[in-house]
N, C-alpha and C positions, 0 to 999 in steps of 0.2 A: 939646399936650402936652411938646414940645420934645424934647430929647435925654435921654434917661437913661442913665448908665453902670454897669454889673453886673460885680461878680467874683465868683466861685463858686471856692471852695478846699476843699480835702480832701487826700487822699491818693492816688496810684494805686489802682484798683481799685471805688474806689466811685463811678465814673460821670460824675466830675466834667465830662469834657468833654463826653460825650454830653449831661449837664443843659443844658451850654450852647448845645448845638448844638439843642436841643428848643426852650429858650427863645425863640434866633434864628429858628429855624424857625416857630415859632407867631407871631411878631411879622412877619415879612416875608411867607411863603407865605401863613399863612392869617388874619395880622392888617390886610394891606394898609398896615403901616409898613416902614421901612427897616431894615436890621440890618446888623450888621457882630460876626464871632466872630473870636476869636484864642485861642491854647490854650500854654500853659507847662508842660513837666513834665521831672523829672529823668531821667537814663540808667537808671534802675533803674524801669520802669514801676511795678510793682506796689510798694504801700508807703513810696514817695517822696511828697513834697509836688508836688503839680499846682494848675494854675489855668485857670479857662477863664474871659476877659473877653467878655463882649457890651455892645456898644452898640444900642438901639432909639431911634428917632426919625421924626419925621414929616417929616424931609428926607433925601436922600442922606448917607449917612454918608463924609464923605473921608478922615478919619483913624480908623482902625480900633483904635488901641489905646486901653485905659483909662487914664487919668492919674488918677484922683479917684474911683471908684467912690460913686456915692452911695446904692449897695445893695449889700452885702456878704453872700454866705451862704457859710457855713464849716460845715464836715461833722467837721473836725479840731480838736484843741486847736494841732497845729500849723498849722495854716491861719489859726485867730484870731490866733494869736501874730504869725505871721507878718504878715498883711495887715490885721488891724485899724487899725493905724497909718494906714494910706492913705484909708483911709474917709472921706470929705468932711463938712464939718461938717453938722449937723443931718441926717444921713445913716439909713439904715435897717440894721440888722443881724438875719439870718434865721440862727438857730444849729440845730444839731442838737443838742436840751439835756440829753442823757444823756451826750454825750460831749464839750461844749465849754462850760468855765468862763470866764464872763467879767469880766475886769475892767481898769481903766486905761484908760477910754472917754473921750471927750472929751464936756463935756456936751451934752444936747442930741440924742444918738443915742438912736434907737428900736430896742429890742431886743425881739424876736419867736422865741420857741424851740418848736420840734416834737420830739417823741419820736420821730424818724422811724425809727430802726434798730427801735425795739420795734413800730411799725405795719406795718414792712416784714416782721417775723418772725410778728405774726398770721396775716399772709396765707402765711408758708410757704416765704418766700423773703427773707432780708438781703439779696439783693444788689438789689432794687428800693428801697433807699432814696432814692436820687436821685431816682426818679421820684415816691416821696411828696415829697420836697423842691420840686419844680416845681408839683406841686399846691399845696403848702402857698404858696410864691411867689405862684403866680397868683393865690390869693385874698388874701394879705394886700395885694401891690402895686398889683394892679388895671390892670397895663400892657398886658395881652392879656386878651383873654375865656376863659371856661373853655371854651367850645367849639372855639376856635382852639388853646388848648394843648392839649385833648385829640384832637384831630385830628393835631398835630405828633405827640404819643407815640404813637399809634395808627399812624403811617405811617414813625416814624421805628425803633423797638426790633424788635428780630429776628421774623421770622415764626414764629408757633407761639404768641408770648408777649405778643401782643395783650390778652388778657384780663385776665390778670396784671396787666400793668401799667396796666392803666385801672383797674383795681382799687387799684392802688397809689396811683395818680393823684386818684383821688376821696378816697382816707383822708386825703392830704395838703390836698387842697381842702377839705374838711369839718371837718377839723382848725382850718384859718386862717381859713375862714368864721365859724367859732365866735367867734374872736378879734376878728376885725372887727366881730362883732354884740354883742360884749362878754361872752360866755359862757364865755371862757378868760382868765385876767389875763395881760395883757402889762405889760412893763417899758420904762421912760425912764432912760437912764443919768442921773446929775445932776452 
């Protein structure tokens, strides 16, 4: 497997930090890998740009900061505009496709989109869009198992919300699995 650098971006209130925490926990606690997470956000928590950086490796992570993410997950246009230039050559971009317009990407970047907000709204709680994105990320990247990610979601979200969050995770996972199997079109920047 080696080492994979991941950056998740959005704005405060979208659960960007929690998504990174869950991904790191899925890898390290439930997936038997090594992981490190750092976070960055502006002084105004809600509404300002924020990011979570996760490194997953089969070896101990000695430097916890993402230099050139191979995977970028963005949930807002501002996050795309700010972080997409950092994406590694031949990297993978996962977007909230109803909130992010993709432009000016390096050749070879694979783009996968999910209507995470709409899927979360179908469950009655827009706030779980980050968990939809975690499920989508899990299916598309294959870096952690579905079981490890689901356990990380269940053990991390606030008590009493586990069922809703697992439904959100499964919605995102199923959408991503359909893409991987060829049921939903994916794009590749040229």
